C-alpha positions in Angstrom: -4.4 1.3 21.1 -6.4 -1.5 22.8 -10.0 -2.1 21.9 -12.4 -1.4 24.7 -15.7 -2.4 23.0 -17.1 1.1 23.7 -20.3 1.7 21.8 -21.5 4.5 19.5 -24.9 4.8 18.0 -25.4 2.4 15.1 -26.3 5.3 12.8 -23.0 7.1 13.6 -21.1 3.9 12.9 -22.8 3.4 9.6 -22.3 7.0 8.6 -18.5 6.6 9.2 -18.4 3.4 7.2 -20.3 5.1 4.4 -17.9 8.0 4.5 -15.0 5.6 4.1 -16.7 3.6 1.3 -17.5 6.8 -0.6 -13.9 8.2 -0.1 -15.2 11.3 1.6 -12.6 10.9 4.3 -9.5 12.1 2.4 -7.1 13.5 4.9 -4.8 11.7 7.3 -6.3 13.7 10.2 -9.8 12.6 9.3 -8.7 9.0 8.8 -6.9 9.0 12.2 -10.1 10.3 13.9 -12.2 7.5 12.4 -9.4 5.0 13.2 -9.5 6.1 16.8 -13.2 5.7 17.0 -13.1 2.3 15.3 -10.2 1.1 17.5 -12.2 1.8 20.7 -15.1 -0.2 19.3 -13.2 -3.4 18.8 -15.7 -4.6 16.1 -14.5 -6.9 13.3 -17.0 -5.5 10.8 -14.9 -2.3 10.6 -11.8 -3.8 9.1 -13.0 -3.9 5.5 -14.1 -0.3 5.2 -10.7 0.8 6.7 -8.7 -1.3 4.3 -10.7 -0.1 1.3 -10.5 3.6 2.3 -7.3 4.3 0.3 -6.2 3.2 -3.2 -2.5 3.4 -2.8 -2.0 -0.3 -2.6 0.3 -1.5 -5.5 3.6 -1.3 -3.6 2.1 -2.4 -0.3 0.4 -5.4 -1.9 3.8 -6.4 -3.5 5.3 -6.6 0.0 4.8 -9.9 1.7 4.8 -8.1 5.1 1.9 -5.9 4.1 -0.5 -8.0 6.0 0.9 -6.6 9.3 -1.7 -3.8 9.3 -5.1 -3.1 7.9 -4.3 0.6 7.4 -3.2 1.2 3.8 -2.5 4.9 4.5 0.0 4.0 7.2 1.4 1.1 5.2 2.1 3.4 2.2 3.7 6.0 4.4 5.8 3.4 6.2 6.8 1.8 2.8 7.8 5.2 1.4 10.0 5.7 4.5 11.6 2.2 4.7 12.2 1.8 1.0 13.7 5.3 0.8 11.4 6.3 -2.1 11.7 10.0 -1.6 15.3 10.5 -2.8 14.8 8.4 -6.0 11.5 10.1 -6.8 13.0 13.5 -6.0 15.9 12.9 -8.5 13.5 11.8 -11.2 11.2 14.8 -10.8 14.1 17.3 -10.5 15.6 16.1 -13.8 12.4 16.4 -15.8 12.6 19.2 -18.4 9.0 20.2 -17.5 10.4 21.3 -14.1 12.6 23.7 -16.0 10.3 25.3 -18.5 11.1 22.6 -21.1 14.9 23.0 -20.9 17.4 20.3 -20.1 18.6 21.3 -16.6 22.2 21.5 -15.5 23.4 18.8 -13.2 24.0 21.3 -10.4 20.5 22.6 -10.8 19.0 19.1 -10.6 21.1 18.3 -7.5 19.9 21.5 -5.8 16.2 20.9 -6.7 16.6 17.2 -5.6 17.9 18.3 -2.3 15.1 20.7 -1.8 12.5 18.1 -2.7 14.1 15.5 -0.3 14.1 18.0 2.5 10.5 19.1 2.1 9.0 15.8 1.3 10.9 14.0 4.1 9.6 16.6 6.6 6.1 16.1 5.3 6.4 12.3 5.5 7.7 12.6 9.1 4.8 14.9 10.0 2.2 12.5 8.5 3.7 9.5 10.3 3.4 11.4 13.6 -0.4 10.9 13.4 0.2 7.3 14.7 1.7 7.3 18.2 1.9 3.6 17.7 2.2 1.8 14.4 -1.2 0.2 13.6 0.1 -3.3 13.3 -1.4 -6.7 14.3 
């Protein structure tokens, strides 16, 4: 999305920055709305509040290509997709005795729950990634 240097009132801009800094923007839809406003402004002082808006940084920071975007939310979702983290995490969760009332689950049960997790979580990931028509990369 190209920057157009559109202007908004300074008070509105500061309110959005404060919302990001105080982690009051906590859904992808809200983040995307703010991202769209900031993208149209084309102002360099908005980069830091956007990069600090989410704390899911460990895996992204370990990736040397993580500097390709200022949007940690998108980076984390993209990393989850490209590193195929859902199947591994689904297997680990499905095998936990806590998922089965403290019992050790049968292998078939673990496989079935893993498949259900992968299907549901993959659909959710795909839906979240749809918030970005274009990847927010530099």
